[in-house]
C-alpha positions as CSV (number, residue, x, y, z in Angstrom):
1,M,0.3,38.7,-143.3
2,S,-0.3,35.3,-145.1
3,E,-2.2,32.6,-143.4
4,N,-0.2,30.2,-141.3
5,K,-0.2,26.6,-142.6
6,K,-0.2,23.7,-140.2
7,Q,1.5,20.5,-141.3
8,T,-0.5,17.4,-140.5
9,D,-0.1,13.7,-141.4
10,E,-2.9,11.9,-143.1
11,R,-3.4,8.5,-141.5
12,W,-4.6,5.3,-143.3
13,L,-8.0,4.6,-141.7
14,P,-9.6,1.1,-141.9
15,G,-12.0,0.9,-144.8
16,K,-10.9,4.1,-146.4
17,F,-9.8,2.5,-149.6
18,D,-12.2,-0.5,-149.7
19,S,-13.9,0.6,-152.9
20,I,-10.8,1.0,-155.0
21,E,-10.7,-1.1,-158.2
22,F,-7.3,-2.6,-158.8
23,G,-8.0,-3.9,-162.4
24,E,-6.5,-7.1,-163.8
25,P,-4.2,-9.0,-161.4
26,L,-0.6,-9.6,-162.5
27,E,0.4,-13.0,-163.6
28,Q,2.9,-14.9,-161.3
29,A,5.5,-14.8,-164.1
30,E,5.3,-11.0,-164.3
31,I,5.7,-10.7,-160.5
32,D,8.7,-13.0,-160.6
33,S,10.3,-10.9,-163.4
34,I,9.7,-7.6,-161.5
35,L,11.2,-9.0,-158.3
36,R,14.3,-10.4,-160.0
37,K,15.0,-7.1,-161.8
38,T,14.6,-5.2,-158.5
39,M,16.8,-7.6,-156.6
40,D,19.5,-7.4,-159.2
41,K,19.5,-3.6,-159.1
42,I,19.7,-3.5,-155.3
43,D,22.6,-6.0,-155.4
44,Q,24.5,-3.8,-157.8
45,E,24.0,-0.7,-155.8
46,K,24.6,-2.2,-152.4
47,S,26.4,-5.5,-152.6
48,G,26.9,-5.6,-148.9
49,I,23.2,-6.2,-148.0
50,A,22.9,-9.5,-146.2
51,E,21.3,-12.2,-148.3
52,D,19.0,-13.2,-145.5
53,A,17.6,-9.7,-145.3
54,L,16.3,-10.1,-148.8
55,L,14.8,-13.6,-148.3
56,V,11.4,-12.1,-147.3
57,A,11.3,-10.4,-150.7
58,Q,11.3,-13.7,-152.7
59,P,8.1,-14.5,-154.5
60,M,5.9,-17.1,-152.8
61,S,3.3,-19.5,-154.2
62,V,-0.3,-18.6,-153.1
63,K,-3.8,-19.6,-154.2
64,K,-5.2,-16.1,-154.9
65,K,-3.5,-13.9,-157.4
66,Y,-4.7,-10.7,-155.7
67,F,-2.9,-11.8,-152.6
68,S,0.3,-12.4,-154.7
69,V,0.1,-8.8,-155.9
70,F,-0.1,-7.4,-152.4
71,V,2.8,-9.7,-151.3
72,A,4.9,-8.5,-154.2
73,C,4.2,-4.8,-153.5
74,A,5.1,-5.3,-149.8
75,A,8.3,-7.2,-150.8
76,L,9.3,-4.5,-153.2
77,F,8.7,-1.8,-150.6
78,L,10.7,-3.7,-148.0
79,A,13.6,-4.1,-150.4
80,F,13.7,-0.4,-151.3
81,T,13.5,0.5,-147.5
82,V,16.5,-1.7,-146.7
83,S,18.4,-0.1,-149.5
84,A,17.4,3.4,-148.4
85,V,18.3,2.9,-144.7
86,A,21.7,1.7,-145.7
87,Y,22.4,5.0,-147.4
88,F,20.9,7.3,-144.8
89,Q,23.4,9.9,-143.6
90,L,22.9,13.0,-141.4
91,D,23.4,16.5,-142.8
92,E,27.0,17.6,-142.6
93,G,26.3,20.6,-140.4
94,F,24.3,18.4,-138.1
95,Q,27.2,16.0,-137.9
96,K,29.5,18.8,-136.9
97,F,27.1,20.0,-134.2
98,L,27.1,16.4,-132.7
99,K,30.8,16.0,-133.2
100,L,29.9,12.8,-135.0
101,D,32.8,10.7,-136.4
102,K,32.5,9.3,-139.9
103,D,33.0,5.8,-138.6
104,Q,29.8,6.1,-136.5
105,N,27.4,5.7,-139.5
106,Q,26.0,2.5,-138.0
107,L,24.6,4.5,-135.1
108,V,23.1,7.0,-137.4
109,E,21.3,4.3,-139.4
110,K,19.6,3.1,-136.2
111,A,19.1,6.2,-134.0
112,G,18.8,8.7,-136.8
113,T,15.8,9.2,-139.1
114,A,14.7,11.4,-142.0
115,I,11.6,13.5,-141.3
116,N,11.0,16.1,-144.1
117,V,7.9,17.8,-142.8
118,E,7.5,21.5,-143.2
119,A,5.3,24.6,-142.3
120,E,5.2,28.0,-143.9
121,N,4.7,31.5,-142.4
122,Q,4.7,34.7,-144.6
123,G,6.7,32.9,-147.3
124,Y,9.3,31.5,-144.8
125,R,9.4,27.7,-144.8
126,L,10.6,25.8,-141.7
127,V,11.5,22.2,-142.6
128,A,12.1,19.5,-139.9
129,R,14.7,17.6,-141.9
130,E,16.0,14.7,-139.6
131,S,16.7,13.7,-136.1
132,I,18.8,11.5,-133.8
133,G,17.8,10.5,-130.3
134,D,17.8,8.0,-127.4
135,R,15.3,7.1,-124.8
136,N,14.7,10.5,-123.3
137,K,16.5,12.9,-125.6
138,V,16.3,13.9,-129.2
139,Y,18.0,16.4,-131.6
140,I,15.9,17.7,-134.5
141,L,17.5,19.5,-137.5
142,L,15.4,22.4,-138.7
143,D,16.1,24.3,-142.0
144,L,14.6,27.8,-142.4
145,I,14.2,28.8,-146.0
146,A,13.4,32.4,-146.9
147,P,11.5,33.5,-150.1
148,E,13.7,33.4,-153.2
149,G,15.9,36.4,-153.5
150,T,16.0,37.1,-149.7
151,V,19.4,36.8,-148.1
152,L,19.6,35.6,-144.5
153,D,22.9,37.3,-143.5
154,A,22.2,38.7,-140.0
155,K,24.8,37.6,-137.4
156,D,22.3,35.8,-135.2
157,Y,18.8,34.4,-135.6
158,A,16.4,33.2,-132.9
159,F,12.7,32.4,-132.2
160,R,11.0,34.5,-129.6
161,N,9.0,31.4,-128.3
162,F,9.0,27.7,-128.9
163,H,7.6,24.6,-127.2
164,F,6.9,20.9,-127.8
165,D,4.1,18.5,-127.0
166,L,4.1,14.7,-127.2
167,T,0.6,14.2,-128.2
168,N,0.4,10.4,-127.6
169,K,2.2,10.4,-124.3
170,N,0.8,11.4,-120.9
171,N,2.4,13.1,-117.8
172,I,5.7,13.8,-119.6
173,S,7.7,16.9,-118.5
174,G,10.9,18.2,-119.9
175,G,12.8,21.1,-121.4
176,S,13.8,22.2,-124.8
177,T,16.3,24.6,-126.4
178,V,16.9,25.8,-130.0
179,N,20.4,26.4,-131.3
180,Q,21.4,28.1,-134.5
181,L,24.0,26.2,-136.5
182,P,26.9,28.1,-138.2
183,D,25.8,29.4,-141.6
184,A,27.6,27.5,-144.3
185,D,26.7,30.2,-146.9
186,P,25.7,33.7,-145.6
187,T,24.8,34.8,-149.2
188,D,21.9,32.3,-149.6
189,N,18.4,32.2,-148.2
190,K,18.8,29.3,-145.7
191,I,19.8,28.9,-142.1
192,S,19.6,25.9,-139.8
193,F,18.7,25.2,-136.2
194,V,18.8,22.3,-133.8
195,F,15.8,21.8,-131.6
196,E,16.8,19.8,-128.5
197,I,14.3,18.0,-126.3
198,D,15.1,16.4,-122.8
199,A,12.1,14.6,-121.5
200,S,11.3,12.9,-118.2
201,E,10.0,9.7,-119.8
202,E,10.6,7.7,-122.9
203,I,9.9,9.6,-126.2
204,V,10.8,6.8,-128.7
205,D,7.7,6.4,-131.0
206,A,6.1,9.5,-129.7
207,D,4.0,11.8,-131.9
208,I,5.5,15.2,-131.6
209,F,4.2,18.7,-132.1
210,L,6.5,21.7,-132.4
211,R,5.5,25.3,-132.4
212,L,8.1,28.0,-133.1
213,S,7.0,31.6,-133.1
214,G,8.4,35.1,-133.9
215,L,11.6,34.9,-135.8
216,V,14.2,37.7,-135.3
217,G,17.5,38.3,-137.0
218,Y,19.9,40.7,-135.2
219,N,23.4,41.7,-134.4
220,E,23.7,42.1,-130.6
221,E,27.0,43.9,-130.6
222,E,25.8,46.6,-133.0
223,E,22.2,46.5,-131.6
224,I,20.8,46.2,-135.1
225,L,17.5,44.3,-135.8
226,Y,17.5,43.0,-139.3
227,L,14.4,40.8,-139.2
228,D,11.3,40.7,-137.0
229,L,8.8,38.2,-138.2
230,D,5.5,37.5,-136.4
231,G,3.5,34.3,-136.7
232,N,3.9,30.6,-136.0
233,W,5.4,27.5,-137.6
234,D,3.6,24.3,-136.5
235,L,5.2,21.0,-137.2
236,A,3.7,17.5,-136.4
237,F,5.5,14.2,-137.1
238,P,6.2,10.8,-135.4
239,L,9.6,10.2,-133.7
240,C,10.4,6.8,-135.2
241,Y,13.9,5.6,-134.4
242,E,15.7,2.9,-132.4
243,D,17.0,3.4,-128.9
244,V,20.5,1.9,-129.2
245,S,21.3,2.3,-125.5
246,V,22.5,-0.3,-122.9
247,I,20.8,-0.6,-119.5
248,F,22.6,-2.0,-116.5
249,Q,21.0,-3.0,-113.2
250,P,23.9,-3.2,-110.7
251,Q,21.8,-3.3,-107.5
252,V,24.7,-1.9,-105.5
253,T,24.3,0.5,-102.6
254,V,25.7,4.0,-102.1
255,A,25.6,6.4,-99.2
256,F,22.9,9.1,-99.6
257,N,22.3,11.7,-97.0
258,G,23.7,9.5,-94.3
259,E,21.8,6.4,-95.3
260,D,22.2,3.6,-97.9
261,V,20.1,3.6,-101.1
262,K,20.2,1.3,-104.1
263,V,21.5,2.1,-107.6
264,T,18.7,0.4,-109.6
265,E,19.6,1.4,-113.1
266,I,22.4,2.9,-115.2
267,Y,21.3,4.0,-118.7
268,L,24.0,4.6,-121.3
269,S,23.5,5.7,-124.8
270,P,25.9,7.5,-127.3
271,L,24.2,10.8,-126.4
272,S,23.6,10.5,-122.6
273,L,24.0,8.7,-119.3
274,S,21.7,8.5,-116.3
275,V,21.9,6.9,-112.9
276,T,18.7,6.0,-110.9
277,L,18.6,5.6,-107.1
278,K,15.8,4.3,-104.9
279,G,15.4,4.4,-101.2
280,D,13.5,6.0,-98.2
281,A,16.4,8.4,-97.7
282,I,15.6,10.1,-101.0
283,A,11.9,10.7,-100.1
284,E,13.1,12.2,-96.7
285,Y,15.6,14.4,-98.5
286,D,13.0,15.6,-100.9
287,R,10.7,16.6,-98.0
288,T,13.4,18.5,-96.0
289,P,16.5,19.1,-98.2
290,P,19.5,20.5,-96.2
291,P,20.5,24.1,-97.0
292,L,23.2,24.8,-99.5
293,P,26.1,27.2,-98.6
294,S,25.2,29.3,-101.6
295,E,21.6,29.9,-100.7
296,I,21.0,33.6,-100.2
297,E,17.9,34.5,-98.2
298,T,15.9,37.4,-99.8
299,G,12.8,37.8,-97.8
300,D,10.5,34.9,-98.6
301,F,12.7,33.4,-101.3
302,A,16.0,31.6,-101.5
303,I,18.4,31.8,-104.4
304,V,20.2,28.5,-104.9
305,D,23.4,28.1,-106.9
306,Y,22.6,25.4,-109.5
307,E,26.2,24.3,-109.6
308,D,26.2,23.6,-105.9
309,T,23.0,21.5,-106.4
310,M,25.0,19.3,-108.9
311,E,27.9,19.0,-106.5
312,R,25.6,17.4,-104.0
313,F,25.4,14.4,-106.3
314,P,28.9,14.2,-107.8
315,I,29.3,11.9,-110.8
316,Q,32.1,10.9,-113.1
317,I,32.3,8.7,-116.2
318,I,35.5,6.6,-116.3
319,L,36.8,5.5,-119.7
320,Q,38.6,2.3,-120.5
321,D,42.0,4.1,-120.4
322,G,41.3,5.3,-116.8
323,S,40.6,8.9,-117.8
324,V,37.5,10.9,-116.9
325,L,35.1,11.8,-119.7
326,T,34.9,15.6,-120.3
327,G,32.5,17.6,-122.4
328,I,29.1,17.9,-120.8
329,R,26.3,19.7,-122.6
330,S,23.9,19.7,-119.7
331,E,23.0,18.0,-116.5
332,R,19.7,17.3,-114.7
333,I,18.4,15.9,-111.4
334,G,14.9,14.6,-111.0
335,I,13.3,13.4,-107.7
336,E,9.9,11.7,-107.5
337,D,8.9,10.1,-104.2
338,D,11.8,7.7,-103.3
339,V,13.5,7.7,-106.7
340,L,16.3,10.1,-107.8
341,T,17.7,10.2,-111.4
342,R,20.9,12.0,-112.2
343,S,21.3,12.6,-116.0
344,I,24.2,13.9,-118.1
345,L,23.9,14.9,-121.8
346,F,27.2,14.6,-123.7
347,D,28.4,17.5,-125.9
348,R,29.2,14.9,-128.6
349,V,28.3,11.4,-129.7
350,I,30.4,8.8,-127.8
351,E,31.2,5.2,-128.3
352,M,29.5,3.2,-125.5
353,S,32.3,0.6,-125.5
354,D,34.7,3.3,-124.4
355,V,32.9,3.6,-121.0
356,A,34.3,1.4,-118.3
357,A,32.6,2.6,-115.1
358,V,30.6,5.3,-113.4
359,K,31.7,6.9,-110.2
360,F,28.6,8.2,-108.3
361,L,28.4,9.5,-104.7
362,G,31.9,8.1,-104.1
363,E,31.1,4.6,-105.4
364,T,32.8,3.2,-108.5
365,I,30.4,1.0,-110.4
366,Y,32.0,-1.0,-113.2
367,L,29.9,-1.7,-116.3
368,N,30.5,-5.3,-117.5
369,K,29.2,-5.2,-121.0
């Protein structure tokens, strides 16, 4: 078995490059010429870039030529970054998984990001390609690439174990799942997965660590195991993207367990919606929740129907045309002290402007955007 390789990122530490010799500084005329040529090329490739976005890239007059060089390099980097962001587009299979419309590219440019970090185990490379996320949720596209000449043509692939850590965040809980995407070419050596994370706190700008272990390829109907690979794939990278959500603070009251509690926040993103309640009745409910009809007593344990738990806190998303949004990937309820949060993850990317109101616990709350 070959040695597992852990992907890490090398950080720029203060003073690390203090001794580097930069040689002769550029003349101001040379800097101006380089910038003009760069700007002309970007204008040709992307004529729609706003003029004011490029103003920072114009040469400036300074006393020290060394400082001019650094300013010019920063300006060139910024100009190329603006151009690259304008062209960023999610993988086609990833778009199909998210049911992303072609006219939603503006969302992708903000909430989506390229990653391109990889790990290898026994010749099988796992590449974290790109992601799209909001405040508490993120989808990460993973490509698994087998050694050259190996065909990945089993019906299903799965990892025996997987988990995530947010290494620069504390006290964050959450769940994760891994879904295999349809194989666009069963005759090649690549398959793709989507790693989904649903966290209890904000994960934007988090440093993330993923570990996926034990790859199997199988056909469940025929009970055939085509591949059984031990070992780990470790991936570490920052989650750098923009949360494009809208937050409402309606401060309305709803009836909860026979008492009134406040709706303090409604969070809406193209990927999810959550409603947060606050009140003493929630803490009391958490201490002594009423029994569900579906609870089945089995000695010291009680089996609770999860669907009935959701029905205790009914929620609907009303669209501008009066219809109710359908297509829910998952739902979650979290209670901490006197705060309850009810969350819904959509099965596709939605337009936030299409949402008119939220009906929760019998109360219709209109979102005046």
